[in-house]
N, C-alpha and C positions, 0 to 999 in steps of 0.2 A: 521833628522828623529829620532823618538823615538826608543828604543830597541824593537825588534820584540817579542811580547809575544802572538802572534796569535796562535790559534790551527790549522791554515792552513799554515804549513811551506812550504818554497820553495822546491819543489820536485826535481828540476834538474836545473842546471845552474842558471842564474839570469835574471831578467827583470829590474834590477835597472836602473832608468832614462828613461825607455821606456814608451811611452804613449799608453794605451790600451783602446779601446772602446769595451764594451760588451753589447749587446742588450738583452732584456728580463731578466734583472738582478734584478727584484724586489723580486724574490723568487727562490727556487729550485736550479737547476743546475746553472742558471745564477748568482744567488747570491753567490754560492760557488766559481764560477770562479772569480768573482770580489774580494772576500776575499782572495783566494789563490794567485791571481796576485798581490794584494796589499801587501801581505806578502812577495812576491818575489821581491818587490821593484818597481813595476810598478806604474805609475800615472794613475789612473783608471777613465774612464768616464763611469759611470753607466747610462744605458738607459732602459726605459720601458714606456708603456702606463699607468701603475699604479704608480702614483706619490708618494703616501704614502710609498709603499713598496720600490720603488727605492730610495727615500731619506733615508729610514732606512738602506738600503744596503750601500749607500755611507757613512753614519754616522758610521756604523760598521767598514768599512775599515779605516776611520780616527781614530776611537777609538783604533784600534789595532796598530796604529802608521804609517799607510799609508796615501796616498794622494788621494782624490777622489772628484769628483763633480757628480751631477745628471743632466741629460738632458732628458726631456720628449720627446718621439718620438713614432709615429706609423710608423713602418718601411715600411708599404705598401704604404705610401704616399711619392712621390718623393720629395716634398718640405721639408717634415720633415726629411727624410733620409739625404738629403743634408745639412740641418741645423744642424743635429747632428754632422756630420763630421766637418763642419765648426766651430762649437762651440768647439770641441776638439782641433782643430788647433789654434783657437783664444786664448784659455786658455793656452795651453802648447807649442805652436809654432811648433809642429810636430805631426806626427802620425806614430806609429810603428806596431801596431797590431790591427786588426779588428776581433772580435769574434761574428759571426752571430749565436746567440743562441735563439732569439725570435721565438716562435712557438705556434701554437694552435693545438688542437687534432682534433676534428671533426670526426664523425663516427657514428656507431650504425645502419647503414642501408646499404642494398645492392645498387649497382650502379643505378638500375632502379627506386629505391625508393628515391634516394638522391635528395634533392632540389638543383637546379642549383646555387642558391645564396649561399648555404652552401659550395658547391664545390669551388666556386669562392673565398669565404672568407678564406678557408684553403690555397689555392694556393697563395692568395695575401700576406699572412703573411709568409708562410713557404718557398716560392720559389721566388716570386717577391721581398719580403723584403730583403733577402740576396743579390740578384742581385743589387737592388738599393743602398744598403749600400756599396757594393763592387765598384759599378760604381763611386761613389763619393769619396771613400777612396783610390782607386788604384793610382790616380796621386800622392798622398802624400806617399803612400807605395813604389812607384817606387823611390822616392827621398831617403827614409830612408832604402830601401832594406829590407822591413818589411815582415809581414806575415798575412795571413788570416786563421782563423780556423772556419770552419762551423760545427755546431752541427746538424747532421742529425739524423738517427735512424736505428736500425736494421730493422724497417718496410720499409726502403728504399732498403733493400737487399733481402727481402722475401715478399711473399704475406701474408696478415693477414686478418682474417675475418672482414667484415663490416667496412673496412677502405680504401675505394677506393681513396678518396681525400688525406688522410694523406700519404698512401703508394706512391701515384704518386708524391706528393710534395717532399717527402724525397728522393725518387729515382732520381727525377730531380735535387735536391740539390747535391746529390753525383756526378752526372755526370757534373754538373756545376763546382764542385770542380776540377775535372780532367781537364776540358776544360780551366779554368782559370790558372791552373798550367802550361799548355802548352803555353798559350799566354804570361804569365808574368814571367815565369822562366828566360828568357833571360834578364829581367830587375832586377833580383835578388829577386823577390817576391815569397815566398813560399806559397802554398795554399793546405791545408789539411783538412780532416774532421774526426770527431769522430762519432761513431754510438752507442749511449747508448742502453742498453737493459732495463731490469726491474730495475728502480731506484726508491727509496723511496721518491717520490714527489707527489704532487697533481696538475698535469698539468692543468692549466686553472681553478683551484678551484672547479672542478666538484664534488669531494667527499665532500668538505666542504658544498656544497649546499644540500646534502642528509640528511635525518633524521638519528639519531644515529644508528639505526638498519641496515638501508641500507648502511651506511658508513662502518660499521664493516663488513658487508657481502662483500662489494666491496674490502675492504682491504684483507679480508681472501682469496678471489678468486685470487687476485694478488699475494699474498704470496704463495699460492698453486701452481700457474703457475711457479713462480720463483724457487720453490723448486724442480721442475723437470729438471732444467738445471744443467750442470755439477758442478758448485760451490754451487748450492742449496740454494741460497738466493738472495734477492734484494741488490743492491749497495746503498751506501750513495752518495749524490750529490758530495761531495768533492773527491770521487774516480774518478769521471769523470773529475772534475776540475783539478786534478793533471795531467791528460793526456793532457788536453787542454793547460795548462801552459807549459808543456814539449814541445808540438808542436810549441808553440809561441816563445820558447827560442832558443838560439844558440845550445843547446844540440841536437836539431833536425835539424841541419844546412844542412843536405843532404837529407832531407825528403820533397818531394812535390808531390802532386797528390795522397797521401796516404789516404786510407779509413781505419780508425782504429776502430775496434769494442771494446767496453767496456761493455761487455754483459754477463759476467759469463759463457761464452761458449755456450749460447743458440743458436747461429747460426751455431755451429759446428755439430749439431746432430739433428735427428728427435725428436720432442716432443712426447714421447710415452704415455703421459697422456691421 
């Protein structure tokens, strides 16, 4: 392996030699997780429905001296979720870490106005997807005594305006995390979740589709909301990624069923804005 010159240093322990699958890694938090894990020595299987972005993430891991492949996957489809896990094991002979990061936003309406298909689409990716990936990964993780890290959200811990499907999906993922920790702890598999708050990403590319004035206004609203939390700012994706890699590593060897907020303190207090 080439010397590590990545701006994503190993934050804790090491993932050297471990095989890590990260879904939703074409951009944002998922890309940062892939880069951070690669810098920590993991062999990274990058996955996303967006082939171009996913391939670019894998190339960035390799350019920084790491090892990575890309596997296209819609996590809501059982056949594709299974094929993703099997591709990782076929390439590297084992699986040590599953990071369920793929997610979609969905929102903007109250429950009685929300289209049923829109509800189903959010739950399919955000809750069914992590279940499917875990279902097919767990037999291998029991062998390696590995780890699952689910990327949930602060919206799984609180109610938020116009976000029925998203809040429900992330709340479900949080309790799925706890439940899997109970069932698979005796097999040496640790299952934890992170709950990001305001992170400087464009989830689903929504802002990118706006005209410049609308995009600037949306960003300004987000920054104003973030400014009201204790740390007073949005986070960068790599700040979440470092926590994910910590949970995946042996530095977190006695943590399972933990729900870790990475939110600048926003869930610790009322938003007085």
